[in-house]
PLY file of the C-alpha trace (Angstrom):
ply
format ascii 1.0
element vertex 256
property float x
property float y
property float z
element edge 255
property int vertex1
property int vertex2
end_header
50.17 98.15 108.35
53.68 98.53 107.03
54.10 100.60 103.83
56.87 99.89 101.33
58.66 102.31 99.03
61.04 101.97 96.10
64.27 103.99 96.15
67.23 104.95 94.05
70.42 105.17 96.09
73.48 107.14 95.02
76.13 105.78 97.40
79.77 106.93 97.68
82.13 104.06 97.04
85.87 104.33 97.73
88.18 101.35 98.09
90.68 103.11 100.34
91.99 106.49 101.57
94.29 106.91 98.53
91.80 105.77 95.91
89.53 108.01 93.85
85.94 107.48 94.94
82.65 108.14 93.21
78.91 107.58 93.43
77.40 104.28 92.37
73.70 103.93 91.71
71.53 101.13 93.23
67.84 100.38 92.98
66.16 99.11 96.12
62.59 97.77 96.00
59.94 97.24 98.66
61.74 99.08 101.50
59.62 98.97 104.65
58.95 102.45 106.01
59.38 100.97 109.49
63.06 100.35 108.82
65.78 102.59 110.23
68.18 104.05 107.66
70.92 101.67 108.73
68.57 98.71 108.43
67.88 99.86 104.89
71.63 99.82 104.16
71.74 96.29 105.64
69.09 95.25 103.14
71.14 96.90 100.30
74.23 94.94 101.36
72.22 91.67 101.42
71.16 92.42 97.88
74.69 93.21 96.77
76.10 90.05 98.41
73.43 87.99 96.65
74.51 89.54 93.36
78.20 88.73 94.07
79.14 92.36 94.60
81.16 94.01 97.40
78.87 95.32 100.17
78.90 98.96 101.20
81.16 99.64 104.23
79.54 101.89 106.83
80.08 102.42 110.53
77.65 101.81 113.36
77.60 100.60 116.93
74.83 101.27 119.48
72.03 102.20 116.97
70.54 104.20 119.86
71.80 107.70 119.03
74.36 107.80 121.86
77.73 106.63 120.29
78.10 108.98 117.27
79.45 106.25 115.04
76.68 106.40 112.40
78.22 109.43 110.66
76.71 109.82 107.20
75.80 112.74 104.99
72.33 112.11 103.54
71.12 114.35 100.76
73.68 116.90 101.69
72.94 117.00 105.44
74.93 115.29 108.22
72.78 112.54 109.69
69.94 113.33 107.29
66.92 115.64 107.14
65.58 115.35 110.65
66.38 117.79 113.47
68.16 116.34 116.52
68.42 112.90 114.96
71.42 110.61 114.36
71.46 108.44 111.26
70.60 105.33 113.19
67.47 107.05 114.55
66.37 108.16 111.07
63.51 106.03 109.67
62.50 105.41 106.11
59.02 106.79 106.69
60.63 110.20 106.21
61.41 109.45 102.57
59.04 109.29 99.59
58.37 106.46 97.17
60.58 106.83 94.12
63.00 109.23 95.86
66.71 109.42 95.03
68.89 109.48 98.13
72.53 110.56 98.10
74.65 108.91 100.78
78.27 109.96 101.40
80.82 110.17 104.17
81.60 113.17 106.29
83.80 115.62 104.32
86.81 117.09 106.13
90.57 116.86 105.71
90.85 115.93 109.38
88.41 113.04 108.74
90.04 111.05 105.95
87.97 108.37 104.22
88.93 104.86 105.29
86.56 103.00 102.95
83.23 103.85 101.33
81.17 105.59 104.03
83.69 105.18 106.86
85.94 108.04 107.91
88.71 108.15 110.47
87.55 110.45 113.31
90.47 109.65 115.58
91.43 113.31 115.42
88.69 113.86 118.00
90.28 111.23 120.24
93.63 112.98 120.08
92.02 116.28 121.03
90.40 114.67 124.02
93.70 112.99 125.00
95.31 116.42 124.89
93.26 117.76 127.76
89.66 116.54 127.94
89.97 114.87 131.28
90.55 115.55 134.96
93.40 114.18 136.99
92.49 112.52 140.33
94.66 111.12 143.10
94.26 107.41 143.81
92.27 106.56 146.92
88.66 106.57 148.01
86.46 108.97 145.94
85.01 111.91 147.75
81.24 111.87 148.21
79.65 113.88 145.43
77.45 115.74 147.87
80.60 117.17 149.52
81.28 119.16 146.31
78.27 121.48 145.93
77.56 122.63 142.36
74.98 125.35 141.77
72.14 124.04 139.70
72.51 126.56 136.86
76.09 125.51 136.38
75.23 121.82 136.66
72.51 122.20 134.05
74.97 123.97 131.72
77.58 121.30 132.23
75.04 118.60 131.41
74.03 120.48 128.29
77.67 120.48 127.13
78.19 116.88 128.11
75.41 115.78 125.76
77.95 116.05 122.87
78.52 112.56 121.52
81.53 113.49 119.36
79.92 112.30 116.10
81.56 115.03 113.99
78.38 116.35 112.37
79.43 119.89 113.37
82.65 119.45 111.32
80.74 117.96 108.33
78.21 120.84 108.40
80.76 123.66 108.69
81.94 125.10 105.35
85.42 125.38 107.02
85.33 121.97 108.64
85.78 123.60 112.00
85.79 121.53 115.19
85.02 124.48 117.46
81.60 123.26 118.66
83.03 119.87 119.66
86.00 121.39 121.50
83.70 124.01 123.06
81.40 121.40 124.47
84.20 119.35 125.94
86.03 122.34 127.47
82.80 123.88 128.78
81.65 120.65 130.38
84.67 120.49 132.61
85.34 124.20 133.15
81.85 124.63 134.63
82.43 122.00 137.32
84.74 122.34 140.34
86.42 119.03 139.49
87.77 120.59 136.32
89.05 123.73 137.94
92.67 122.67 138.70
93.51 122.02 135.01
91.23 124.66 133.55
93.85 126.84 131.83
96.05 124.00 130.67
93.06 122.09 129.30
91.79 124.76 126.95
95.25 125.64 125.62
96.17 122.02 124.95
92.85 121.12 123.32
92.88 124.15 121.01
96.47 123.45 120.07
95.58 119.81 119.26
92.59 120.99 117.23
94.74 123.30 115.13
97.39 120.59 114.71
94.81 118.21 113.28
94.00 120.62 110.45
90.45 121.60 111.29
89.32 124.92 109.86
88.45 128.17 111.62
85.04 129.08 112.92
83.21 131.86 111.04
79.94 131.62 113.07
77.68 130.35 110.27
75.64 128.43 112.86
75.42 125.32 110.70
77.24 123.24 113.42
74.48 123.76 116.00
71.67 123.22 113.51
73.03 119.89 112.35
74.22 118.63 115.80
71.97 115.72 116.78
72.14 116.92 120.39
71.59 120.59 119.46
74.66 121.84 121.30
74.21 125.63 121.27
76.72 128.07 119.83
76.97 129.81 123.13
79.53 127.21 124.18
81.86 128.48 121.40
81.65 131.90 123.10
82.53 130.26 126.38
85.47 128.48 124.73
86.81 131.78 123.40
86.51 133.31 126.85
88.23 130.33 128.48
91.10 130.61 126.00
91.48 134.34 126.56
91.43 133.82 130.30
94.06 131.06 130.03
96.30 133.22 127.82
96.01 136.15 130.24
96.82 134.04 133.25
99.78 132.46 131.40
101.16 135.90 130.61
100.96 136.97 134.25
102.60 133.73 135.40
105.36 134.13 132.81
106.03 137.67 133.94
0 1
1 2
2 3
3 4
4 5
5 6
6 7
7 8
8 9
9 10
10 11
11 12
12 13
13 14
14 15
15 16
16 17
17 18
18 19
19 20
20 21
21 22
22 23
23 24
24 25
25 26
26 27
27 28
28 29
29 30
30 31
31 32
32 33
33 34
34 35
35 36
36 37
37 38
38 39
39 40
40 41
41 42
42 43
43 44
44 45
45 46
46 47
47 48
48 49
49 50
50 51
51 52
52 53
53 54
54 55
55 56
56 57
57 58
58 59
59 60
60 61
61 62
62 63
63 64
64 65
65 66
66 67
67 68
68 69
69 70
70 71
71 72
72 73
73 74
74 75
75 76
76 77
77 78
78 79
79 80
80 81
81 82
82 83
83 84
84 85
85 86
86 87
87 88
88 89
89 90
90 91
91 92
92 93
93 94
94 95
95 96
96 97
97 98
98 99
99 100
100 101
101 102
102 103
103 104
104 105
105 106
106 107
107 108
108 109
109 110
110 111
111 112
112 113
113 114
114 115
115 116
116 117
117 118
118 119
119 120
120 121
121 122
122 123
123 124
124 125
125 126
126 127
127 128
128 129
129 130
130 131
131 132
132 133
133 134
134 135
135 136
136 137
137 138
138 139
139 140
140 141
141 142
142 143
143 144
144 145
145 146
146 147
147 148
148 149
149 150
150 151
151 152
152 153
153 154
154 155
155 156
156 157
157 158
158 159
159 160
160 161
161 162
162 163
163 164
164 165
165 166
166 167
167 168
168 169
169 170
170 171
171 172
172 173
173 174
174 175
175 176
176 177
177 178
178 179
179 180
180 181
181 182
182 183
183 184
184 185
185 186
186 187
187 188
188 189
189 190
190 191
191 192
192 193
193 194
194 195
195 196
196 197
197 198
198 199
199 200
200 201
201 202
202 203
203 204
204 205
205 206
206 207
207 208
208 209
209 210
210 211
211 212
212 213
213 214
214 215
215 216
216 217
217 218
218 219
219 220
220 221
221 222
222 223
223 224
224 225
225 226
226 227
227 228
228 229
229 230
230 231
231 232
232 233
233 234
234 235
235 236
236 237
237 238
238 239
239 240
240 241
241 242
242 243
243 244
244 245
245 246
246 247
247 248
248 249
249 250
250 251
251 252
252 253
253 254
254 255
């Protein structure tokens, strides 16, 4: 049998990137604990529309925890209170009757607010465009079995590839660093033979793009891995640092 709860919502409202935002308070009654968090926001918007008010703008897509679009800070934590859970996978059974819930967008200079709970995360796209790819010649693809990859490396590459680019690591970091995101993308390709030809150029270009976007520096607080819905480990940041040092050393030798 479905249980219902009553909630007080403190929702960040901001008309545009240059406007001053603030929290607005809403009361929501008889919320089913079977609802997802985004379904609860849908109900809130139905209520606001019925009252002749502007609905809350928030972003979502797959609602399956694989696209990273549902980027919200809930009660001070990116994606909410549950470990390894995106906002769309968070259900209302994890909240108490009468609870007050604060809902706000990710906070980072590199993620400017577009409207209400939506932020512009295209900085991640530009970092990926700077080097998060492999170049291939046109023609028939080579059979995958012809490129043997040791299982330990394949497993590590898959671990890094789990990153969905949601930006929770940036929102959790006190410096708004994107190191965990960049580390996952660089590690994914550097561990595989397909990524070897552009290995040095990739890490240099992606770090340069990250710095140009205005992300902060990593100070190893560990908050990024804790709040990451895919639990990308910090060891990939160590790998990123090694890749960057390696690329810098090889560049110096080449230049000489």
